[in-house]
C-alpha positions as CSV (number, residue, x, y, z in Angstrom):
1,X,-10.5,80.8,-32.9
2,X,-9.8,78.9,-36.1
3,X,-9.9,75.6,-36.9
4,X,-7.3,74.3,-39.5
5,X,-9.9,72.6,-42.0
6,X,-8.6,72.3,-45.4
7,X,-11.1,72.8,-48.3
8,X,-11.9,69.9,-50.2
9,X,-12.0,71.2,-53.6
10,X,-14.0,69.3,-56.2
11,X,-16.4,71.0,-58.6
12,X,-18.7,68.1,-58.6
13,X,-19.2,68.7,-54.6
14,X,-20.8,72.3,-55.4
15,X,-21.2,74.7,-52.3
16,X,-23.3,72.6,-50.4
17,X,-21.2,69.3,-50.0
18,X,-17.9,70.8,-50.2
19,X,-17.8,72.0,-46.5
20,X,-19.4,68.9,-45.3
21,X,-16.7,66.7,-47.3
22,X,-14.0,69.2,-46.0
23,X,-15.4,68.5,-42.0
24,X,-15.6,64.6,-42.8
25,X,-11.6,64.9,-44.3
26,X,-10.8,67.0,-40.9
27,X,-12.3,64.1,-38.7
28,X,-10.5,61.6,-40.8
29,X,-14.3,59.8,-41.7
30,X,-15.2,58.5,-45.3
31,X,-17.9,60.4,-46.8
32,X,-18.7,58.2,-50.3
33,X,-21.2,56.3,-48.8
34,X,-23.8,59.0,-48.5
35,X,-23.7,58.8,-52.5
36,X,-24.9,55.8,-52.3
37,X,-28.6,56.3,-53.5
38,X,-27.4,58.6,-56.1
39,X,-25.4,56.2,-57.9
40,X,-28.6,55.0,-60.7
41,X,-30.4,57.1,-62.9
42,X,-33.7,56.6,-64.8
43,X,-34.5,56.7,-68.2
44,X,-37.9,57.6,-69.6
45,X,-39.6,56.1,-72.4
46,X,-40.9,58.3,-75.3
47,X,-44.3,57.2,-74.8
48,X,-45.7,60.2,-76.8
49,X,-43.3,59.6,-80.0
50,X,-42.4,63.4,-79.7
51,X,-38.5,64.6,-80.7
52,X,-37.2,64.9,-77.1
53,X,-33.6,64.7,-76.7
54,X,-32.1,61.8,-74.5
55,X,-30.7,64.2,-71.9
56,X,-34.3,65.3,-71.4
57,X,-35.5,61.8,-70.6
58,X,-32.8,61.1,-67.8
59,X,-33.2,61.8,-64.3
60,X,-31.4,61.0,-61.2
61,X,-32.2,60.0,-57.8
62,X,-30.5,62.6,-55.0
63,X,-31.0,60.0,-52.5
64,X,-31.4,60.7,-48.6
65,X,-27.8,61.4,-48.4
66,X,-28.0,63.1,-44.6
67,X,-29.3,60.0,-43.5
68,X,-26.7,57.7,-45.4
69,X,-23.6,60.2,-43.8
70,X,-24.7,59.4,-40.2
71,X,-25.7,55.8,-41.1
72,X,-22.4,54.8,-42.6
73,X,-20.1,57.2,-41.5
74,X,-21.3,58.3,-38.0
75,X,-21.1,62.2,-39.1
76,X,-24.9,63.8,-38.1
77,X,-25.9,67.0,-39.8
78,X,-28.2,69.2,-37.9
79,X,-30.0,72.4,-39.4
80,X,-30.1,75.6,-37.2
81,X,-32.8,78.0,-37.7
82,X,-33.7,81.0,-36.3
83,X,-30.4,82.0,-34.5
84,X,-28.3,84.5,-35.6
85,X,-24.8,84.0,-37.9
86,X,-22.6,84.4,-34.9
87,X,-24.6,82.3,-32.8
88,X,-24.3,79.2,-35.5
89,X,-20.5,80.1,-35.8
90,X,-20.0,79.5,-32.2
91,X,-22.1,76.3,-32.0
92,X,-20.5,75.2,-34.9
93,X,-16.9,76.1,-33.4
94,X,-18.2,74.3,-30.3
95,X,-19.3,70.9,-31.6
96,X,-16.2,70.7,-34.0
97,X,-14.0,71.1,-31.0
98,X,-16.2,68.2,-29.0
99,X,-16.1,65.8,-31.7
100,X,-12.6,66.2,-32.5
101,X,-11.8,65.9,-28.6
102,X,-13.5,62.8,-28.6
103,X,-11.6,61.2,-31.3
């Protein structure tokens, strides 16, 4: 059984977030606040006075986007381990249909 989920294609989401954003879109749920903790970065001081490029001194915070997605948008992610690909597929279809039917 196929579910009509239109992929949201944006190179910034990458292969992990593209299906999550696409499912949020299909559920008519926002997702942007899952990135709330990633909107900052740090810039490390060059205390050693070595020739270090600016880009190498910058870092970002990935944040706990899984928890934020659930907290702010009501979308909970579960990790499935130790089951076959077919079992995962069936579980995904079942859960998506349940969620969609709940409204």
